[in-house]
C-alpha positions in Angstrom: -19.9 13.6 -22.0 -19.9 11.7 -25.3 -16.8 11.9 -27.5 -17.1 14.5 -30.3 -14.9 16.4 -32.6 -12.5 19.1 -31.6 -14.8 22.0 -32.5 -15.5 24.5 -29.7 -18.0 23.2 -27.2 -19.3 24.5 -23.8 -17.2 23.0 -21.1 -18.4 22.7 -17.6 -17.1 25.3 -15.2 -16.5 25.1 -11.4 -19.8 25.0 -9.6 -21.5 22.8 -12.2 -23.0 25.8 -14.1 -23.4 24.8 -17.8 -22.2 28.1 -19.4 -20.2 29.1 -22.4 -16.5 29.3 -22.0 -15.2 32.5 -20.6 -14.0 34.1 -23.8 -12.2 37.4 -24.0 -14.1 40.4 -25.5 -13.4 41.6 -29.0 -9.8 42.6 -29.4 -9.7 43.7 -33.1 -7.6 46.6 -34.3 -10.6 48.8 -34.5 -11.6 48.0 -30.9 -8.0 48.8 -29.7 -7.9 52.0 -31.6 -11.0 53.3 -29.9 -9.9 52.3 -26.4 -8.6 54.8 -23.9 -5.8 54.4 -21.4 -7.0 54.0 -17.8 -8.0 57.5 -16.5 -6.3 59.2 -19.4 -8.9 59.7 -22.0 -6.3 59.4 -24.8 -6.1 56.8 -27.5 -3.6 54.0 -26.8 -0.7 53.2 -29.0 -0.2 49.4 -29.2 3.2 48.1 -28.0 4.6 45.4 -30.2 5.4 43.3 -27.0 2.1 44.2 -25.3 -1.5 43.3 -25.4 -4.9 43.9 -23.9 -5.4 43.2 -20.2 -8.6 41.5 -19.1 -9.9 40.8 -15.6 -12.2 37.9 -14.8 -15.5 39.0 -13.3 -16.6 36.2 -10.9 -20.4 37.0 -10.7 -20.8 37.1 -14.5 -18.0 34.5 -15.2 -16.8 36.7 -18.0 -13.6 38.6 -18.8 -13.8 42.4 -19.0 -11.2 44.8 -20.4 -9.1 46.2 -17.6 -6.5 48.1 -19.7 -6.4 48.3 -23.5 -2.7 48.3 -23.9 -0.2 46.9 -21.3 3.2 45.4 -21.7 3.9 42.5 -19.2 7.1 43.1 -17.4 9.3 40.7 -15.5 11.4 42.3 -12.7 14.1 40.7 -10.6 13.8 41.9 -7.0 16.5 39.5 -5.8 20.3 39.2 -6.3 22.7 36.9 -8.2 22.5 34.2 -5.7 18.8 34.4 -5.0 16.7 35.5 -7.9 13.2 36.8 -7.1 11.2 37.5 -10.2 8.0 39.5 -10.1 5.4 39.6 -12.9 4.0 43.1 -13.4 1.1 43.7 -15.8 -0.3 47.3 -15.5 -1.2 47.7 -11.9 -1.2 44.0 -11.2 1.9 42.3 -9.8 2.7 38.9 -8.3 5.7 36.7 -7.6 6.5 34.3 -10.5 5.7 30.8 -9.3 3.5 27.8 -10.0 0.9 29.4 -7.7 0.3 32.0 -10.5 -1.3 29.0 -12.4 -0.2 30.7 -15.6 -1.5 29.1 -18.8 -0.3 30.0 -22.2 -1.9 29.3 -25.6 0.1 30.1 -28.7 -2.9 29.6 -30.9 -4.8 32.4 -29.2 -1.5 34.3 -28.3 -2.9 34.6 -24.8 -1.8 34.0 -21.2 -4.1 33.6 -18.2 -2.9 33.9 -14.7 -4.0 34.2 -11.0 -2.6 37.1 -8.9 -3.2 36.1 -5.3 -5.1 38.8 -3.5 -6.0 40.6 -6.7 -7.9 38.3 -9.0 -7.6 36.4 -12.3 -6.3 38.1 -15.4 -5.6 37.4 -19.1 -3.5 39.1 -21.6 -4.2 38.8 -25.3 -1.0 39.9 -27.1 -0.9 42.1 -30.1 1.5 39.9 -31.9 2.9 36.4 -32.0 6.4 37.8 -31.5 5.4 39.6 -28.4 3.7 36.5 -27.0 6.7 34.3 -27.8 9.2 36.8 -26.2 7.1 37.0 -23.0 6.6 33.2 -22.6 10.3 32.5 -23.2 11.3 35.1 -20.6 8.6 33.9 -18.1 9.9 30.3 -18.5 13.4 31.4 -17.5 12.1 33.5 -14.6 10.1 30.5 -13.3 13.2 28.3 -13.6 15.3 30.8 -11.6 12.7 31.3 -8.9 12.1 27.6 -8.6 15.7 26.4 -8.6 17.4 29.5 -7.1 19.9 29.7 -9.8 20.3 31.6 -13.1 18.8 30.1 -16.3 22.1 29.5 -18.0 22.6 26.5 -20.3 25.0 25.1 -17.7 22.5 25.4 -14.9 19.7 23.9 -16.9 21.9 20.9 -17.7 22.6 20.6 -14.0 18.9 20.5 -13.2 17.5 18.6 -16.2 20.5 16.4 -17.2 22.5 16.2 -20.3 20.4 16.7 -23.5 17.1 17.1 -21.6 16.9 20.9 -21.2 14.9 21.5 -24.4 12.6 18.5 -23.6 11.9 19.8 -20.1 11.0 23.2 -21.5 8.5 22.0 -24.1 10.5 21.2 -27.3 9.8 17.9 -29.0 12.8 16.0 -30.2 13.0 15.6 -34.0 12.7 11.8 -33.6 9.7 12.0 -31.2 6.9 9.6 -32.0 3.2 10.3 -31.4 1.9 6.7 -31.8 -0.5 6.8 -34.8 -1.7 3.3 -34.1 -3.0 4.1 -30.7 -6.8 4.2 -31.6 -9.3 5.9 -33.8 -9.4 9.7 -33.7 -12.3 11.4 -31.7 -15.5 11.6 -33.6 -15.2 8.3 -35.5 -18.7 7.1 -36.0 -17.6 3.5 -35.6 -16.6 4.2 -32.1 -19.2 6.8 -31.1 -20.2 5.1 -27.8 -16.6 4.4 -26.6 -16.5 7.4 -24.3 -20.1 7.5 -23.1 -20.3 9.0 -19.6 -23.7 10.5 -19.0 -23.3 13.8 -17.2 -26.8 13.6 -15.6 -25.7 10.3 -14.1 -22.6 11.5 -12.3 -24.2 14.8 -11.2 -27.3 13.3 -9.7 -26.7 13.6 -5.9 -29.8 11.6 -5.1 -27.9 8.6 -6.1 -25.3 9.1 -3.4 -24.8 6.5 -0.6 -24.7 8.1 2.8 -22.7 5.6 4.9 -22.9 5.4 8.7 -21.0 8.0 10.6 -17.3 7.4 11.2 -13.9 8.8 10.8 -12.9 10.8 7.7 -12.6 8.8 4.4 -9.0 8.4 3.2 -9.4 6.2 0.1 -11.7 4.2 -2.1 -10.5 0.8 -3.4 -12.4 -0.4 -6.5 -12.8 -4.1 -7.1 -13.2 -5.9 -10.4 -15.0 -8.8 -8.8 -17.7 -8.7 -6.1 -16.8 -5.8 -3.8 -15.4 -2.3 -3.5 -14.2 -0.7 -0.3 -14.2 2.6 1.4 -11.2 3.1 3.7 -12.1 5.5 6.5 -9.9 5.9 9.5 -9.6 2.6 11.4 -12.4 0.9 9.5 -13.4 -0.3 6.0 -16.9 0.0 4.6 -17.9 -2.7 2.0 -19.9 -2.0 -1.2 -21.3 -4.6 -3.6 -20.4 -4.1 -7.3 -23.6 -4.2 -9.5 -24.2 -4.9 -13.2 -24.4 -1.6 -15.1 -21.7 0.1 -12.8 -23.8 0.7 -9.7 -22.6 0.3 -6.2 -24.7 -1.0 -3.3 -23.9 -0.4 0.3 -23.5 -3.8 1.9 -23.9 -2.2 5.4 -20.7 -4.1 6.5 -18.0 -2.3 8.4 -14.7 -4.0 9.2 -12.8 -2.6 12.2 -9.1 -2.6 11.8 -7.3 -3.8 14.9 -4.0 -5.5 15.5 -3.4 -8.6 17.7 -3.4 -6.4 20.8 -6.7 -4.9 20.0 -5.3 -1.5 19.1 -6.8 0.3 16.1 -4.8 0.6 12.9 -5.3 3.7 10.7 -4.0 3.0 7.2 -3.3 5.5 4.4 -2.4 3.0 1.7 -4.1 -0.2 0.7 -4.3 -2.7 -2.2 -6.5 -5.6 -2.9 -4.9 -9.1 -3.3 -5.6 -12.8 -3.8 -8.7 -12.5 -6.1 -9.8 -9.6 -4.0 -10.3 -11.7 -0.9 -7.6 -9.8 1.0 -6.7 -6.2 1.5 -3.1 -5.3 2.3 -2.8 -2.1 4.4 0.0 0.3 5.1 -0.1 2.7 8.1 2.3 5.6 8.7 1.8 5.5 12.4 4.9 5.1 14.6 5.9 1.5 15.0 3.7 0.4 12.1 5.6 1.6 9.0 7.6 -1.6 8.7 4.5 -3.8 8.8 1.8 -4.7 6.2 -1.5 -5.6 7.7 -3.6 -8.2 5.9 -7.4 -7.9 6.2 -9.4 -11.0 5.3 -12.6 -9.9 3.7 -14.5 -13.1 4.4 -13.6 -13.2 8.1 -14.0 -9.4 8.3 -10.9 -8.8 10.4 -7.2 -8.3 10.3 -5.6 -11.7 10.3 -1.8 -10.9 9.9 0.7 -8.3 10.4 3.6 -9.0 8.0 7.0 -7.7 8.9 9.0 -5.9 6.2 12.5 -7.1 6.8 15.7 -7.6 4.8 18.8 -9.3 6.2 17.5 -8.8 9.7 16.8 -5.0 9.3 13.3 -3.5 9.3 12.4 -1.8 6.1 9.6 0.8 6.5 7.5 1.3 3.4 5.8 4.5 2.2 3.8 3.0 -0.7 2.6 -0.4 -1.9 1.1 -1.4 -5.3 0.1 -4.6 -7.1 2.5 -6.4 -9.4 0.4 -5.4 -12.5 -2.9 -3.8 -13.4 -4.8 -7.0 -13.0 -2.9 -9.0 -10.4 -5.4 -8.2 -7.6 -7.8 -10.5 -9.4 -5.5 -13.4 -9.4 -5.9 -16.1 -6.7 -2.7 -17.3 -5.1 -0.5 -14.5 -6.1 1.6 -13.7 -3.1 3.8 -10.9 -4.4 3.4 -7.2 -4.4 5.7 -4.1 -4.7 6.8 -1.8 -2.0 8.7 1.5 -2.0 10.5 3.8 0.4 12.7 6.9 -0.1 15.5 4.9 -1.8 14.4 1.4 -2.2 12.2 -0.7 -4.5 11.1 -4.1 -3.2 9.1 -7.1 -4.4 7.7 -8.8 -1.3 6.5 -12.4 -1.3 4.1 -13.8 1.3 4.8 -17.4 0.1 8.6 -17.5 0.8 10.1 -19.2 3.8 9.6 -17.0 6.8 6.5 -15.5 5.2 4.0 -18.2 5.9 0.7 -16.6 7.1 0.0 -17.1 10.8 -3.3 -15.9 12.1 -2.9 -12.7 14.1 0.8 -13.2 14.2 3.7 -11.3 12.7 5.5 -13.4 10.0 8.2 -11.8 7.9 7.7 -11.1 4.3 10.1 -12.8 1.9 12.4 -10.4 0.0 11.9 -11.6 -3.5 13.6 -8.9 -5.5 14.6 -5.3 -5.3 17.3 -2.7 -5.1 18.7 -0.2 -2.6 19.5 3.0 -4.4 21.9 5.8 -3.4 20.5 8.3 -0.9 18.7 11.2 -2.5 16.3 9.4 -4.9 13.4 10.5 -2.7 10.9 8.0 -4.1 7.3 8.9 -3.3 4.8 6.8 -5.4 4.6 4.1 -8.1 2.3 2.4 -10.5 2.5 -0.7 -12.7 1.6 -1.5 -16.3 -0.4 -4.6 -17.5 2.8 -6.6 -17.9 4.5 -5.5 -14.7 6.7 -2.6 -15.7 7.1 0.1 -13.0 6.8 3.9 -13.1 8.2 5.7 -10.0 7.6 9.4 -9.1 9.9 11.3 -6.8 9.9 14.2 -4.4 12.2 16.1 -6.8 9.8 15.6 -9.7 11.8 12.9 -11.5 10.1 10.0 -13.1 11.9 6.7 -13.6 10.7 3.7 -15.7 11.7 0.2 -14.8 11.2 -2.9 -17.0 9.4 -6.0 -15.8 12.8 -7.8 -15.9 14.8 -5.8 -13.3 14.5 -3.1 -10.7 18.2 -2.4 -10.4 18.4 0.4 -13.0 15.8 2.5 -14.7 15.5 2.0 -18.4 14.5 5.6 -18.8 14.6 8.6 -16.5 12.9 12.0 -16.9 13.9 15.1 -15.0 11.5 16.9 -12.7 9.8 20.1 -13.8 10.2 21.8 -10.4 7.3 20.2 -8.4 7.1 17.0 -6.3 5.2 14.0 -7.8 2.5 13.1 -5.3 0.8 10.4 -7.4 1.5 8.5 -10.6 -0.5 6.2 -12.9 0.3 4.5 -16.2 -1.9 3.0 -19.0 -2.2 -0.8 -19.3 0.1 -0.8 -22.4 2.7 1.5 -20.8 2.4 4.1 -23.6 1.2 6.9 -21.3 2.2 8.1 -17.8 0.2 10.5 -15.7 2.1 12.2 -12.8 0.2 14.4 -10.3 1.7 17.6 -8.9 -0.1 20.2 -6.8 -0.8 22.5 -9.8 -0.9 20.3 -12.9 -1.1 16.8 -14.2 2.0 15.9 -16.3 1.3 13.6 -19.2 4.1 11.7 -20.8 4.0 9.6 -24.0 6.6 6.9 -23.7 6.6 5.6 -27.3 9.9 5.5 -29.2 11.5 3.6 -32.1 14.0 0.9 -31.0 17.4 2.1 -32.1 18.3 -1.2 -33.6 15.1 -2.7 -35.1 13.1 0.5 -35.7 10.1 -1.2 -34.1 7.7 0.9 -31.9 8.3 0.3 -28.2 8.2 2.2 -24.9 10.7 3.8 -22.5 10.0 0.9 -20.2 11.7 -1.5 -22.7 14.5 0.6 -24.1 16.3 3.8 -23.2 14.3 6.7 -24.5 15.7 9.9 -22.9 14.8 13.1 -24.8 13.5 11.1 -27.8 10.0 10.9 -26.3 7.7 13.9 -26.8 8.0 16.8 -24.4 5.6 16.7 -21.4 2.1 17.9 -21.9 0.6 19.7 -18.9 -3.1 19.3 -18.0 -4.0 22.4 -16.0 -6.9 24.1 -14.4 -7.9 27.5 -15.8 -6.8 30.1 -13.3 -10.3 31.2 -12.6 -11.2 27.7 -11.6 -8.1 27.3 -9.5 -9.1 30.5 -7.7 -12.7 29.1 -7.1 -11.1 26.0 -5.6 -9.2 28.3 -3.2 -5.9 27.1 -4.3 -6.6 23.4 -3.4 -4.0 21.1 -4.9 -4.7 18.5 -7.5 -4.5 15.0 -6.0 -4.5 11.4 -7.1 -4.7 11.8 -10.9 -5.5 8.5 -12.7 -6.7 6.9 -15.9 -9.8 4.8 -16.3 -9.1 1.3 -15.1 -8.2 -1.2 -17.9 -7.0 -4.7 -17.1 -7.0 -6.2 -20.6 -4.5 -5.8 -23.4 -6.0 -3.9 -26.4 -8.5 -1.9 -24.4 -8.0 1.8 -24.3 -8.3 4.2 -21.3 -10.9 6.9 -22.1 -10.8 9.4 -19.3 -8.4 11.0 -16.7 -9.7 12.2 -13.3 -8.2 14.1 -10.4 -9.6 15.6 -7.2 -9.2 19.2 -6.2 -10.8 20.3 -3.0 -14.6 19.8 -3.4 -14.3 19.2 -7.2 -13.6 16.2 -9.4 -11.8 17.3 -12.7 -12.4 15.1 -15.7 -10.3 15.2 -18.9 -11.3 13.4 -22.0 -8.2 11.4 -22.8 -8.7 11.0 -26.5 -9.3 14.7 -26.8 -6.2 15.4 -24.9 -4.1 13.2 -27.2 -5.5 14.7 -30.4 -5.3 18.3 -29.2 -1.7 18.1 -28.0 -0.2 16.1 -30.9 3.1 17.6 -32.0 1.7 19.3 -35.1 -0.8 21.2 -32.9 2.0 22.6 -30.7 -0.3 22.8 -27.7 1.6 21.8 -24.6 -0.9 23.0 -22.0 -4.4 21.6 -22.0 -7.3 23.3 -20.1 -10.5 21.7 -21.6 -12.2 19.6 -18.9 -15.5 18.8 -17.1 -16.1 19.5 -13.4 -18.2 17.7 -10.8 -18.8 19.6 -7.6 -19.7 18.2 -4.2 -20.6 19.8 -0.9 -17.7 18.2 1.0 -14.0 17.6 0.5 -13.4 14.8 -2.0 -11.2 12.0 -0.8 -11.2 10.0 -4.0 -12.3 10.3 -7.6 -12.0 7.0 -9.4 -13.7 4.7 -12.0 -15.8 1.5 -11.9 -14.1 -1.4 -13.7 -15.2 -1.7 -17.3 -16.4 -5.2 -16.7 -19.6 -3.7 -15.1 -20.1 -0.8 -17.5 -19.4 -2.1 -21.1 -18.5 0.9 -23.3 -19.6 3.4 -20.7 -17.3 5.0 -18.1 -18.7 5.5 -14.6 -17.1 7.9 -12.2 -17.1 7.2 -8.5 -16.6 10.0 -6.0 -16.1 9.5 -2.3 -16.2 12.5 0.1 -14.3 12.7 3.4 -17.7 12.6 5.1 -18.4 9.1 3.9 -20.8 9.9 1.0 -20.2 7.8 -2.2 -21.6 8.9 -5.6 -21.6 6.7 -8.6 -22.9 6.9 -12.1 -25.6 4.3 -12.6 -26.5 3.8 -9.0 
């Protein structure tokens, strides 16, 4: 799609059908006055807190009136110690949870939700007051069902932290900054080609590479130099990067074996040393405290580095490069590692960490910190200058400066769901955290308390002063079509130079890739728009489960953005080739 203005446009729906957005039928006063109650034959009297109930019809992909006047009710079926709220709308009911995929829109005074086993519904409220009353009550009910405690101010402070309750529930702080210097607004003629991504390119299945049979694909590692890599089970397939953004199958498969000839099955990997090496992390028993180094010229695993501190093995759950561009740097021997309560910078150049072919040297412990039990770190990402964002099992997000990993500069409370993946823009101004049901977008810009200069939460303590989280969600009808599959591996387009701007956001969901236009997101969710949930996106469907949705480095595409999709079956699709 090419960047345009914010006027209504026909988004792509699940299944790749180019159809108009599923709008609700006419809900004018005259239409309501002529409506009858279900089975009653009498005219309906509109409740001030109610609205019209619509049901999504799958074959026509349209909403149809199900009841002309309903009042959504929230009923607690639990007790004081274990709340159990139920949403009831007419004859429809479902437990209040993230699985409802409820989306609210104050501009349309409308909610959409999925009732498992029943279907997808929408309510267009008769009044703004009724809409506001319901969404406030639903937010508290969701809090109580998620955290198993009452939604009192005291309990919210326990969950979110001092001063963070309003932020976590969608209220921007009066001092919040929405960086106006970020870039031109959408539709600027001087930047018309900045977001070019031709839909025909990324939908053309004839351009897919069908690799040789093998184990399921787990990951796709994109290179900015000569090669990109498909990680599948105990092997890595090599692709050549081409001018214009195409990929060419090199027909090279590297088997991953340790010094004993036993296969290694990694789930995490990073490129290093000018992309001549790949460092691999395996969750298998006996391997979690080792980092395996694959030499791409020799096409084999050459080292198994031990993760050890003070004589104690340190199993890792995630590894990342020091910064957005460090994989392209020759001779850089450091990278970051993470486990439940530890952040580490490992160094392959320190004493005890000298590479020995097919041996097991020990990585040097260059820097890091052991935190108190309970931090539950799960994933991390780095900015262009080496600042670190960390996501946790409890949903918390912590920001560390490039100077120290001992204490987070800024910490944000969880919203009730684990963070399964995290990414950050090159300049550190935006964070994207993936949960099963939504992508959480945070804008980290704040004014420095002393100088008044614009900075980020990586450099100074920001707390509730940054804008409230914006949630990028699937429309409930699309979540239902995806059969409840979780969103995974959300990421920005890949930028490795200061001053360049990320243009797109992508995440995988079952057999679908979900694409959000980043500039449109920023414009539509600016504080003055008061839109905290965003559901305008494009969808690319494939016949098999998608293992990775990612982007070609901008070096090969210029102003275009090329999406790469790898399915678990080993098929790779790429715009431009």
